[in-house]
C-alpha positions as CSV (number, residue, x, y, z in Angstrom):
1,X,-10.8,-23.3,-7.8
2,X,-10.6,-23.5,-3.9
3,X,-13.4,-26.1,-2.6
4,X,-12.2,-25.3,1.0
5,X,-14.3,-23.3,2.9
6,X,-11.5,-22.1,4.8
7,X,-10.1,-20.1,1.6
8,X,-13.5,-19.1,0.8
9,X,-12.2,-15.3,0.4
10,X,-9.1,-16.3,-1.7
11,X,-9.2,-14.5,-5.2
12,X,-9.8,-17.5,-7.7
13,X,-7.9,-16.1,-10.6
14,X,-5.0,-15.0,-8.4
15,X,-4.7,-18.3,-6.7
16,X,-4.8,-20.2,-10.3
17,X,-1.7,-18.0,-11.4
18,X,-0.1,-18.5,-8.6
19,X,-0.2,-22.3,-8.2
20,X,0.9,-22.2,-11.8
21,X,3.9,-20.1,-11.0
22,X,4.4,-22.5,-7.7
23,X,4.1,-25.7,-9.7
24,X,6.7,-24.3,-12.0
25,X,9.0,-23.2,-9.5
26,X,8.5,-19.6,-10.7
27,X,7.2,-18.1,-7.7
28,X,8.6,-14.4,-7.4
29,X,10.6,-13.2,-4.6
30,X,8.7,-10.3,-3.9
31,X,4.4,-9.1,-5.1
32,X,2.5,-6.5,-5.2
33,X,-0.9,-7.3,-5.0
34,X,-3.5,-4.0,-5.4
35,X,-6.9,-4.9,-4.6
36,X,-9.8,-2.4,-3.3
37,X,-10.6,-5.3,-0.7
38,X,-8.0,-5.9,1.6
39,X,-9.5,-9.2,3.1
40,X,-9.3,-10.6,-0.3
41,X,-5.8,-9.8,-0.5
42,X,-4.5,-10.6,2.8
43,X,-6.3,-13.9,2.3
44,X,-4.7,-14.7,-0.9
45,X,-1.5,-13.9,0.5
46,X,-2.0,-16.6,2.9
47,X,-3.2,-19.2,1.0
48,X,0.3,-18.8,-1.1
49,X,1.9,-19.4,2.0
50,X,-0.1,-22.4,3.1
51,X,0.4,-23.9,-0.3
52,X,4.2,-24.1,0.5
53,X,3.6,-25.1,4.1
54,X,0.9,-27.6,4.2
55,X,1.3,-30.9,5.4
56,X,-1.6,-32.4,3.4
57,X,-2.2,-34.8,0.9
58,X,0.3,-33.5,-2.4
59,X,-2.8,-33.0,-4.6
60,X,-5.0,-31.5,-2.3
61,X,-2.7,-28.6,-1.3
62,X,-3.7,-26.2,0.8
63,X,-6.0,-28.3,2.7
64,X,-6.6,-25.3,5.3
65,X,-7.2,-28.0,8.0
66,X,-3.4,-29.1,8.8
67,X,-1.7,-27.6,11.6
68,X,0.8,-25.7,9.5
69,X,-2.4,-24.2,7.5
70,X,-4.0,-23.6,10.7
71,X,-0.9,-21.7,12.5
72,X,-0.6,-19.6,9.5
73,X,-4.2,-18.8,9.2
74,X,-4.2,-17.5,12.9
75,X,-1.0,-15.8,12.4
76,X,0.9,-18.0,14.7
77,X,3.4,-19.6,12.2
78,X,7.2,-18.5,12.8
79,X,7.7,-18.5,8.9
80,X,4.6,-16.2,8.2
81,X,4.7,-12.5,9.2
82,X,2.0,-10.2,9.1
83,X,2.8,-6.7,9.1
84,X,-0.1,-4.1,9.6
85,X,-0.8,-0.9,11.6
86,X,-4.2,-0.6,12.9
87,X,-4.1,2.5,15.0
88,X,-2.5,5.1,13.4
89,X,-3.1,6.6,9.7
90,X,0.8,5.8,8.5
91,X,2.9,2.5,8.5
92,X,6.1,4.0,10.1
93,X,9.6,2.6,10.1
94,X,9.0,0.7,13.4
95,X,6.9,-2.0,11.4
96,X,9.5,-2.4,8.7
97,X,12.7,-2.6,10.4
98,X,12.9,-5.9,12.3
99,X,11.9,-7.2,8.8
100,X,15.8,-6.8,7.5
101,X,16.7,-8.2,10.9
102,X,14.2,-11.3,9.6
103,X,15.4,-11.3,6.3
104,X,19.1,-12.9,7.4
105,X,17.4,-16.0,9.1
106,X,16.6,-19.1,7.4
107,X,13.4,-20.5,7.6
108,X,12.4,-22.6,10.8
109,X,10.2,-25.1,9.4
110,X,9.1,-24.6,5.4
111,X,11.2,-23.3,2.3
112,X,10.0,-20.3,2.1
113,X,9.7,-17.2,4.3
114,X,6.7,-14.6,4.1
115,X,6.5,-11.1,4.9
116,X,3.0,-9.8,4.1
117,X,2.5,-6.0,4.5
118,X,-1.3,-5.0,4.8
119,X,-1.8,-1.4,3.8
120,X,1.0,-0.9,1.7
121,X,0.0,2.5,0.6
122,X,0.3,4.1,4.1
123,X,3.8,3.4,4.1
124,X,5.9,6.5,5.5
125,X,8.9,7.6,3.2
126,X,11.2,6.2,5.7
127,X,9.1,3.1,6.0
128,X,9.2,3.0,2.1
129,X,13.1,3.5,2.1
130,X,13.8,0.5,4.8
131,X,11.8,-1.6,2.6
132,X,13.3,-1.1,-0.6
133,X,16.8,-2.3,1.4
134,X,14.7,-5.4,2.4
135,X,13.4,-6.0,-1.4
136,X,17.2,-5.3,-2.3
137,X,18.9,-7.7,-0.1
138,X,16.7,-11.3,-0.3
139,X,19.5,-13.3,1.6
140,X,17.6,-16.0,2.7
141,X,14.4,-17.5,0.9
142,X,11.5,-15.6,0.9
143,X,8.6,-14.3,-0.8
144,X,7.7,-10.5,0.2
145,X,3.7,-9.7,-0.6
146,X,2.9,-5.9,-0.4
147,X,-1.0,-5.4,-0.3
148,X,-2.2,-1.8,-1.4
149,X,-5.2,-0.6,-2.6
150,X,-4.0,2.3,-4.8
151,X,-0.4,1.5,-7.0
152,X,-0.2,5.2,-7.3
153,X,1.0,5.6,-3.5
154,X,3.8,2.9,-3.4
155,X,7.2,4.5,-4.7
156,X,8.2,3.4,-8.2
157,X,11.3,2.0,-7.4
158,X,9.3,0.0,-4.6
159,X,7.1,-1.2,-7.8
160,X,10.2,-1.9,-9.9
161,X,11.2,-4.7,-7.6
162,X,7.9,-6.1,-7.1
163,X,5.5,-8.1,-9.5
164,X,2.3,-6.4,-9.9
165,X,-0.4,-8.4,-9.3
166,X,-3.9,-6.6,-10.2
167,X,-7.0,-8.0,-8.6
168,X,-10.2,-8.0,-10.2
169,X,-12.5,-6.4,-6.7
170,X,-12.7,-3.0,-7.7
171,X,-14.8,-0.5,-5.9
172,X,-17.9,0.2,-7.9
173,X,-20.1,3.0,-8.1
174,X,-17.3,5.2,-7.3
175,X,-16.7,8.1,-9.5
176,X,-13.8,8.0,-11.1
177,X,-12.4,11.4,-9.4
178,X,-12.1,9.6,-6.2
179,X,-11.6,6.1,-7.4
180,X,-7.6,4.7,-6.9
181,X,-7.0,7.1,-4.2
182,X,-6.0,4.7,-1.8
183,X,-9.1,5.9,0.8
184,X,-10.7,3.4,3.0
185,X,-14.0,2.4,2.2
186,X,-15.1,4.5,5.4
187,X,-13.6,7.6,3.9
188,X,-15.1,7.4,0.5
189,X,-18.7,6.7,2.5
190,X,-17.9,10.0,4.0
191,X,-16.6,12.1,1.1
192,X,-19.5,14.3,-0.7
193,X,-19.4,16.2,-3.9
194,X,-15.5,17.2,-4.5
195,X,-15.7,19.4,-7.8
196,X,-14.7,22.5,-5.4
197,X,-12.3,20.8,-3.9
198,X,-10.4,19.3,-6.8
199,X,-10.3,22.7,-8.4
200,X,-8.5,23.8,-5.4
201,X,-6.2,20.9,-5.2
202,X,-5.2,21.1,-8.9
203,X,-5.0,24.9,-8.2
204,X,-2.7,24.3,-5.4
205,X,-0.4,21.8,-7.2
206,X,0.2,24.3,-10.0
207,X,1.1,27.0,-7.5
208,X,3.7,24.5,-5.9
209,X,5.4,23.7,-9.4
210,X,5.3,27.0,-10.6
211,X,6.5,28.4,-7.6
212,X,3.9,30.4,-7.0
213,X,3.1,32.3,-3.6
214,X,-0.8,32.0,-4.5
215,X,-0.4,28.6,-3.0
216,X,-0.8,30.5,0.7
217,X,-4.1,31.6,-0.6
218,X,-5.0,28.8,-2.0
219,X,-4.5,26.6,1.1
220,X,-6.5,29.0,3.2
221,X,-9.3,28.5,0.9
222,X,-9.1,24.8,1.2
223,X,-9.0,25.4,5.2
224,X,-11.9,27.5,4.9
225,X,-14.4,24.6,3.6
226,X,-13.6,23.2,7.3
227,X,-13.9,19.8,5.2
228,X,-14.0,16.3,7.0
229,X,-11.4,14.1,7.8
230,X,-11.9,12.1,5.0
231,X,-12.0,14.7,2.6
232,X,-8.8,15.9,4.2
233,X,-7.5,12.5,3.2
234,X,-8.9,13.0,-0.4
235,X,-6.8,16.1,-0.4
236,X,-3.6,14.5,0.4
237,X,-4.3,11.7,-1.9
238,X,-5.5,13.8,-4.6
239,X,-2.5,15.9,-4.5
240,X,-0.4,12.8,-4.5
241,X,-2.1,11.4,-7.6
242,X,-1.6,14.4,-9.8
243,X,1.9,14.9,-8.7
244,X,2.8,11.0,-9.7
245,X,1.0,11.5,-12.6
246,X,3.3,13.9,-13.8
247,X,6.0,12.0,-12.5
248,X,5.3,9.2,-15.0
249,X,4.7,11.5,-17.7
250,X,8.6,12.9,-17.3
251,X,7.1,16.4,-16.2
252,X,9.0,19.0,-14.1
253,X,10.8,16.0,-12.3
254,X,12.7,17.7,-9.5
255,X,9.8,19.6,-8.3
256,X,7.7,17.2,-8.5
257,X,9.5,14.5,-7.0
258,X,9.9,17.4,-3.8
259,X,6.0,17.7,-3.5
260,X,6.2,14.0,-3.7
261,X,8.4,13.5,-0.8
262,X,6.8,16.2,0.9
263,X,3.8,14.4,1.1
264,X,4.9,11.5,2.3
265,X,6.3,13.5,5.2
266,X,2.9,15.4,5.5
267,X,1.0,11.9,5.9
268,X,3.6,10.9,8.4
269,X,2.9,14.2,10.5
270,X,-0.8,13.3,10.2
271,X,-0.2,10.1,11.8
272,X,0.9,12.1,14.8
273,X,-2.5,13.9,15.0
274,X,-0.6,17.1,13.4
275,X,-3.8,19.3,12.4
276,X,-4.6,19.4,8.8
277,X,-4.0,23.2,8.7
278,X,-0.5,22.7,10.1
279,X,0.4,20.3,7.7
280,X,-0.6,22.1,4.4
281,X,1.2,24.6,5.4
282,X,4.2,22.6,6.1
283,X,3.8,21.1,2.5
284,X,4.0,24.9,1.1
285,X,6.8,26.2,3.0
286,X,8.8,22.9,2.6
287,X,8.8,23.3,-1.1
288,X,11.6,26.0,-2.3
289,X,9.8,29.2,-3.7
C-alpha cells in the first residue's frame, strides 16, 4: 500500500497490479482506465509515470518527493503528457494530433514516455481515429493511458488495442438505467425521472434501425419535453449505449455502425454549441431512410 500522502488518491489495487507488471517488465504500451472518479484514475496514471521516473531509493519508489516525481505531479515533466479538454464538451482531433508527432521522439530523461488522455469518452470520431493511428504505430517506448468513465463510449477498435483496467470506485445510488453512460457527476445530479425519456429514446432507436419516418415525430416528442442540457446528454449517451449493445450482439451491423458514427458527429456538433434540436434533426437526416 502506498504510504506517501502524495499518492493518497491512487487506487491501491490497481497500483499493486501495475507494480507487479513493472517488476516483471510486463507494462503494456496502452491502457484503458475505466473509473467513475477521474481524480483517482489520473492520480494512478501519474503514479505509474513516477514509478518509472522516480530518483528515490529503489525500495521506496515512487517516493513522490524527488524532483522527477514533483515534476510529473505538477504536469511539468518532458516525458509525461496529460491531454484533457476543460472548456468544450468533446475532445477534438487538435488535442490528439500532436501526440503522433511526439510518438516518434525518444524519451528525454527516462526509459518511457507517458501519454495520459483524460475523459477519453469525450473524443470525437476524428480524434478517436487519430488516436487509433497512435496506438497502432508505437515507434518510441511509450505508454498511452486512456481514462474514461464509460467503456461503451470508446470505439471497439481502440479497446482492442488497450489493456482494460476496471477501477472499483463505481457510482453508488445511481439507477442502472443512467449508470455507466459517461455522464459527469454534475449531469447525474441534474437528472430527474428518465422513464418517459428512455421510452422515447428506445423508440427513436427502433425508428432509425427500421428506417421508419416516424423518427421525425419521435424527435419532436423529445424536443417538446424541453429537457435540460444534462438530459440532452443523457439522450445521446443512452442512444449510443443501445446502439453499442446491439453492435456487440451482432444485430443490424451496417445501420448500427452508421448510427454510432453519426452520434459521434452529433457530439462534436454539440461541442460547437449547435442547438440540441439541430443535432437531433441532423441525426435522423444523416441516416438513410
